[in-house]
N, C-alpha and C positions, 0 to 999 in steps of 0.2 A: 374401797366400798365405806361411805357412808360410816357407818358408826362402824369402823375398824376406827378409819380417822380422830373418832367420837372417842373414843377410849386410852385410845398414844393419849388427847390431851388433855386428860380427862387424867390416868398417872399420870401425869409430868404433873398435872398443876398440883400434888400432895396430897389428894383427901379421900388415897385411900381408893376402894373399887368402884366402880359405878352398880347403880343400885337394876333392878333384869328390867323393870315399868320403866326407865328413866331408854335405852337402849331399843329395845322393843319401840315405842314412841317415836324413834328418830329412824329405826326400818326405818315402821310403816311409812310413816310422813313419807323420807327422802322415794319411799316405791309408788309415788305416788305420780299422774296418776293415769302407771301404768298398771295398779292393779285396788282393787277398795277392800275396805276397810268400813266396822261396825266396833266404837269401845263404846260397851254398855255402864254404868252404873252399878252399884250395890251387887254387881254379882253373888255365885258361893263358891267362889275359886277354895278356902276353907275349907269350903267342909263336902268336898267330888277330892280336893287337887290338881284341877283344871285351868290353863288358859284361855284360851284362842280357839281356834276354828279355825283352821285351814282347807283351800280348797282352789287347787286349780282345774278350770277349765272348758276345754275344747274348744275347736268353732261347730265338730258335728254334734256333742254332747258330751263326746266323753268324759271320767271329770279324778280323780282321787282325790277326798276327807282327811286330814288326819288331826285329834284333837293335841293341841302343843301345851307345853309348861315351858319359862323358858329361866334357866338354870345360866349361875358366872362359876365356873372354874376358875376358882381358888386357890393361893397357896400361900397353905397357911401351917407356918412351924416351918419349911421344907413340906409340908408336905401338899400335895398337890394336891385337890379335896371340890366333889365338889357330890351338895347335900341334897341327894338321893329318896334319902333315907330319912328327912327333917321328918315335924313331928308337930300339932300344933296343940296348944293347950287343954285342955283332959280332953286330948283324943287317943285313942296310943295307936291311930290307924294312919302308917310312915303316909307321904303328898305319891309316891310310886304308885305303895297298891293303889293309893285313893282315883289315883289317873289315872290307867290300869278299868279299875272297874266302874268308873266316870265313859270310856273310850264306848265301852257297853250299851250305855245307852242312846249314842249314834253311830253308832253300829260301824263302827273306823277303827282302825289302831289309833294306841299312845309315842306320840315320842314328846321329847325332849330339842329346844331350838340353847342350845353351848353359846354362850357369852368367851371365847378366849384370847381376845388379846391378839395384840401384836408380835410379831415374830420374836420385839428381843423381850417382852412379856413371860414371853413361852419356851428364854434360854435358857433356864436351868433341868426342862424333866426331858429323864432322862425316861428317851424312847428311842432305839436304833434303824429303828423296824422301817421302811419302805412303802412311798406310794404311787407309784406308776414315777420313777426315779427321783424325786425328795421324798431326804428325813420328815420326815412326822411332824415333827414339833418346826420344822420350818418350812410346811405349805401357808406362804403368798394368803390365799383361800380362807384358811381355818377360823378366822377370824370369830365369825360364826356358822355357828357348824348343826346339824339333825341327827337326830339317832336317837333312834328306837330304843322307844321303852321294853324293852323283853334283854337287848341290850346292856338297857340303865340297869331290870332289876339282877341279870347278870355279873356285872361286872363287877356290883356287891356283895354279891353270894359271893364270890368267891376273894375278891378280895379287898372287901372291908371297908374304915376309910382309905384309903389307900387304889380308890373305884377311879381317883380322877384323872388316869393316863392308862388307863388303855381304852375309857368313858371317849376320852379323845379323841386314840388311832381309831375306835373305831365309826368313830361321827360324820358326816357326808359334808363336804362343805353345799352352804348354804347357796354360795356360788356357779355350783359344780353343777347344779338342778339347776337352778335357774338359767343360767345364760352356763351350762356346757359346751366343753373347750372337744372335743370329738360325740362319733362316736362308740358307743356303753359295746364290752366287749359283752357276753356270753355267758348268762351263769345254767354252771354243771350241777341239776340236781344232788341230790343226794338219793331222793326216790328215783327210783324206775319209773317207766313204764306211768306218767301223769299223760294227765290226757294230750290229746292233740290240740286242742288253741294253747293250751299252757304252754304244750313245749314251744309252737313256737316261736309265743314272749320273749320266752327267757333265751330264744335261739336268738334272736330277731335284733336291729334296733331296735330304738322304741326314738317318741320323744316325746314336748306333752306331760299333759298328765299323767298316763302311758309311762316313764319314761322314768319322775318321779316316786311312784310305788316304787322301777323296781333297781335304786337306783338305796333306797332304802331296805329290802330287801335282800342284797348284795351281799353287807356284811356280816346279817344274818345268817343265810346262807354260809358262809364259812364258818361263824363260830362252830355253824350247828355243824360241818367237817369237824372237826375236830372234841365233838362228845362223843366218848363211847361205849355209846349204847344200840344197838339196832334200827334201822329208818321203817317206821307202815307203811305196808301197801296200802293199805286204805284209807281211800275220796271219804269225804264228804259232798255233799249239797248243797251250796248255796241257796242264797234272795232268787231273789228271780231278780232287781234288777241290779244283782251283781253282777261283771262283766267276765268270772270265766263262771258256767256252771258246773261245775268239781274241780276239788283243787282238797291234792293231800294231806290224810292226820295226819301229822308224825308232828311234835313237839320234841323230840332230844329231851333239854333238859331244861326248856323251857318251860312254866308256867300254864302255857295254852299253845297249840299250832299253831304256830307262824304262817303254814302260807294264809288259812285262814284270815286268823289275826290283821296283819296283810296287806288281805289283798282282798278282806272286803269294806277299805277307804276306796276301788276301785269300782268306779259306776260304770253304764252307757247314760245314764241319763241322770243333771245332779239333780240333788232332794227343793224339797218349793222355798224348804228359806232359802237359798243358794240363789235361783232367780228372784228373792226374792229381794236379797241386794242390790242383782243387778238390772233389777229395770227399777226400784227404785221403792219401791214395797213396805211397808209396815211385812219385821216382823214381828214372829207371834213369841207372848214373852213365857212364853215359858225355855226362848231359848237364853232369853236379857239374864233372865233366875239361873243363870245353867254357867253360861260362860262365859270369861271378859270381854272378849267382844269375838271380831265374823273377819275372818280374810276369803275376800276367794280375787283369787289369778285369771282375767278371760284370754280368753282365747291362749291355750299355753301352747302349742304346738306351736301358731302362731312365733314365734319369737327363739323362738332355737333355735342356735348358731348352727347346729351336726348337722348333714346333709344324710339326711337319712330316702334310702325309695320309699314311695307310695305301698301303701300296705293295707289290705282286706283287714277291716273292722273283725277282732273275733268274738265282739260281740255278739249275744245273742241274739240280741236288735235284727229286724232287716231291716234296718235302712241304715244309709249312711246319713238323710238328714240334718245340714243342723237340726236340733233340739228345737219343739214347738213352742208356741209362742205361748198360747195355752196352760198357765200352772199346769202339773200331776202335785196334791199331795199328797207327800211323800212323809209328812209330819207325827206316821205314828211306830211309824221308821222300825431371867437379866441381870437386870442389874435392878431394872423398875423397876424392884417388890415391891407390894403393897404396904401401906404402911398399920392398914387394919384389916380387919376379914370383909368386909363387908355390911 
């Protein structure tokens, strides 16, 4: 990945750590024309803690949205850390709390893009846990990874300033989401008797937008297994545009019900502002005032390299045809230790 090469070259230059914005710009520009994106000026990042909206859109209109903020995995005084609890001047709220609140505005889950450097940079990480027969810190594709904000908040609560290593362990390499090398394995929910459509989704291999959502849910569900609180059997009914009609209301030790939070970004049709990006139309002013930019990955299921059998859609929509061209307005909605902390 081009961002990995950039991070390696930057560290070798002796100029400390790379900046999140620089890495994000490189990540997006190198992905052209595979993706489409719009960067806004004068966004309210300092106010709501949010950076970018990401949307994966399949050929039939199924899509998954995510509100993402970029962070760097930093080595400071022999401690690996990520500043999830960062506060801006004259504001007692942490960025992570603002990110979670802002994600409610868009009815999507919140997450972090973590820039973690190359294998040499991460050599001193003390984590011997295994990922698909590979030691955590030696994962070649983990230079850029995505972490649910629910897990970020959980690691801060448990580990404080030492949250960097467990957060890195729980993060999913972006390449494993964008170009998975193998079909996904089933997720076994802690909650029993989930709705049939959701049970099938968790059990069967997925691709495209569905796969992205599932891979972000997986480490959250794994963490929930280790939380000593009884799982609730209660279900909640989701909004009509959501892919699943009923999802478990279980929350464990997370601040919100994790199925509700993560799967609310999985829709049967994209919001109008996503269509606007794909069709080259102007975007609503409220969007440019709320986030730093928007990324849309069209035909997300067409570029999945895994061999996944065709499946009947679990959406409530009775049509499996591509989404209509007429817009639908839903805007309501090592040794290479860095010299500085960046």
